[in-house]
C-alpha positions, 0 to 999 in steps of 0.5 A: 560495496561497489559504488553503483550497486544497489544491493549485494547478497550471497544467495544460493542459485539453482542451475537454469536447466537450459537443456531438459537433460541437465541435472539440477545443482545449487551453488552459492553465489554473490549477487550484485544489483545495479541499475543496469544489470544483475551480476553473480560471482563465485565467492570465497566465503573464508576470505570474504572475496568475490571471484570469477563472474559467473553470469549476468542478467540485463535489467531491461530484459527482465519481465517478472520478479516474484516469489516461488512456492518452495519445493516439498520437504525443502532444506532450510537453506531453500525455504525462501525462493524467488524468480527473475524471468527474462528472455532466457527463462527463469533464474531461481534464487534462494534467500536466507530469510523472508525479510531479505527476499522481500527486500530484493523483490521490492527493489528489483520491481522498482528498478524494472518498473519501466520495462516494456512487455512486463508479464501479466501472468507468471508460474508460481512453481518451479520449472523442473525436468521439462515441465512447470510443476504448477500447470504441467505445461511442457514449454518453458516459454509458456504463458504463466498460469497465475495472474500477476497482481501489481501492489505497492512496490510491484511491477507497475509500469509508468504509463507516462513512459509507455508508447501505446497510449489511448488517444483523447476522446474525439469530442468533449461529449464522449463518456470516459471509459468506466472503471474496471472492477478490481482484478482477483488477487492471488490468495493463499495456498489451500491448507495454509495455517494462519493465526488470528490477530484480532477477534471476529464475531460472526454477523451471519451464519456463513461466517466463522468466529476468530479468537486471537492466537488460535490457529485456522486452516485456509480452505479457499481464497474466495477473494482478496478480502474473505477466505473460507477457513476451518477451526481446530474443532472442524467448524468452517466459515468465512473470515476476513483475510486481514484479521489473520497472519500466516503461522510461522511467518512475519513479525506479527506474532511478536508483541514488539512489532507494530503493523501499519504505524508511522514515525509520528504515531510511534512517537505518540505511542511511546510518549503515552507509555512514558517508560525509559527504554520503551520500544517497538519495531515498525515498518520503515517508510521504505518498503522492505525495511524496518525501524526500531523506535526507542524512548529514553528518559535521562535523569531529571528529564520529564519529557524524554526523547524518541530515537529511530534506528533503521535496521540495516543489512550486510551483503551476507544477509545479516541484520544490525543496528550497531556495527559489529553486532550482526545477527541472522534474523531481526528476532535475534537482533531485538533479543540481543538489544533487549539485554545490551544497549551496544551503541543505542541510547538505551537497551530495549527495556519495555515492549510498547504495543498497539496490539490492543487497538481496534481491529482494522476495517474489513471489506464488508461487515460480513461475508456477502453483506451488501444490502444493509437493512436500515432497521440494523442502523442506529443514528447517534449524532450528525457529523456534517453536511456533505455534497449528497446530504447529511452524514451521521455517525451510528452503529450497525447492529448496535455494536459496529461504528459506521458513518451513514450518508443519507442521500438527499433526493435529486443530488445523485444519479442513484440507479447508476451508483447502486450498480457501481457500489458492488465494485466499490465494496471490493476496493480494500486498502488501509488508506481508503475509507471502506464502503460497507454497504448500501440501503437501497430499498427505501428513499432516501438511500443510505451509503454505509462506510467505515467511521473515522473519529477525527473527521475531515482532513481539511478541518483537521489541517485548519483546526486541529494541527498545531505546529506540525513537523515536516515528517508529519506533513509528509506522512500525510502525503504518503498515506494519500499517495499509497491509497491512490496508488492502490486505486491506480493499480485497479484502474479506478479513477477518483475524479475528486481527490481533495483534502475535503475528501480525505478522513483522519482516523484515531491514530492520525492515519489519512484515508481517501474517501468518496472515490468515484462518487463525483460521477453521480453528482447532479448539481453542486456549485463546487463542481460546475464551471461557468460553461456548465461542465461538472468537475472540481475546478480548483483541483482539475487539469487542462484536459478536464477543462478542455475535454472532460477527460478524467484519468489517473493522470487527472488524479495526479494533478489533484494530488499535487493540489492536495499536497499544497493544501496540506502544506498550507494547512488547509488554504483554498487553492487560487483563493482570490480567483473565480472558477472562470479565471482559474480555467483561463489562467491554468490554461496559460500556465499559472500554477500554485505558489510554493507554500512556506512550509514546503521546501524545494524538494517537496515543491518539486513533487507538487509541480511534477503533478502539474505538467500540462501534458498528462503523459509527463506527470508521474504515476502514483506508484512513482510518487509513493517511492519518491515520498518513501525515499524522502521520509527515509532520509528524514528519519 
């Protein structure tokens, strides 16, 4: 592989039809991606050598990278197309597998994330014979017909590198721009067949029950979280989209694949099973990569050890754990190593699965449920006192675990919050605490959310975490950064990011909560400086002190402080200073010291969040990539 290359693969390339009369052809080419360009070469398969250079695309000219819907009755070698849109139009490439396609799309999006004029829309279908198949437009440079949604690893430009920036408010009294509602996400194609991963029992007449393993046909993507579907008996209704997977795609259908599980959680699962050769496959910390976690017990060793093997790929798109044992798919690789150790500490003897775990949270208890009848709530125990009042654990309709915030009168601007709650319910991510609904017909009003059994991150750090490993601490930071990157992609500002506003689920996953709620605080000492302005002083940057200007960049500052909380196991930031002293000293350059448990690279991430100028701080998406890369190295 070339010294400066990022990826190399042999793909089929479609001719670009630069003239309407040009015939279509498909040729195999060796593609090489570097930081500056994509080059593709003629390739001698028999000799394994690249030949003449056939074309290049400059990275800074790329406007969009995205999948393409495959053509009807596509041959097997053209089932996984993706497109690179640049100034000369679309370049269509066909990968050999969905895993390889996802890897290339993710890496390309990362490389071009700072490009100017990134596309906001794209064409999901091919340009063929002078026409876009998706929208029938006859102009090759026509604006796309589908909104392009930034996701983790998506085409998210770094605002700090863009020249067009909004000025600071002219006066400190001016209200910041309210958050925008979530953009609609691209849904599945109509008629797509999906398989239920989890059981879903309808909570109203509109919903459709799901039975694990059964197939359903998607009729309409109502929004990102709820789809209208039909079962095999012809019954129709709404289903939570994160309870199903597309039939025939992905690893979800394999018992050995554990979704949404990190290294520490994998080790806990394998050790609990306590079987020599117990294994699972999980998403690596680096998006688009996979890791095999394997538990082995030597004779006379009651404890056993966990090993983690990253699944690597060759330039030809094959996969391997041990060199010289290459396979065209990850399924074939796992099957081989179930019968042969071939360089691993043990063969893969026993599948260890988290499939029996409870279903993930969904965006709402049922489709369209927003106003919750308080008579459907059962209060079981008090969890604590929050800034808005008592928080209790309970059940909805006697079976669904929920947390209920009982808002004490006078603590919140209630009418404004109620207007905002519908927008907040549509925010859905595995690292955000899900808002299920509100009870507003009586006083006090209730806010009903997902319940997380391990409570507040701050208490978890102080009381429960004993001798954490560097990977454990960094995984916590990764969880928070990914939840915040999602909020950032929705133009949603948290305003109060801190360890006290994160919760820990039963598996140890960290989820961000109370995003946006600080706007509705009426009185709280934690949020009031000596000058009377309301903000979380110890987590706030200079532009909040000076202008009351909140943005995703002020959230970035708070994330750096939250990282510091994690690496000090819950110490109070600036513990010896008053709020007034903090404001004065931060404005003159004071920053938190390096925690003993944080090495220089970790502290560098923290300090990058504390640049005085907001535009010099990274975006959350950049932090996600940095933390993912660091975790990948540690594995």
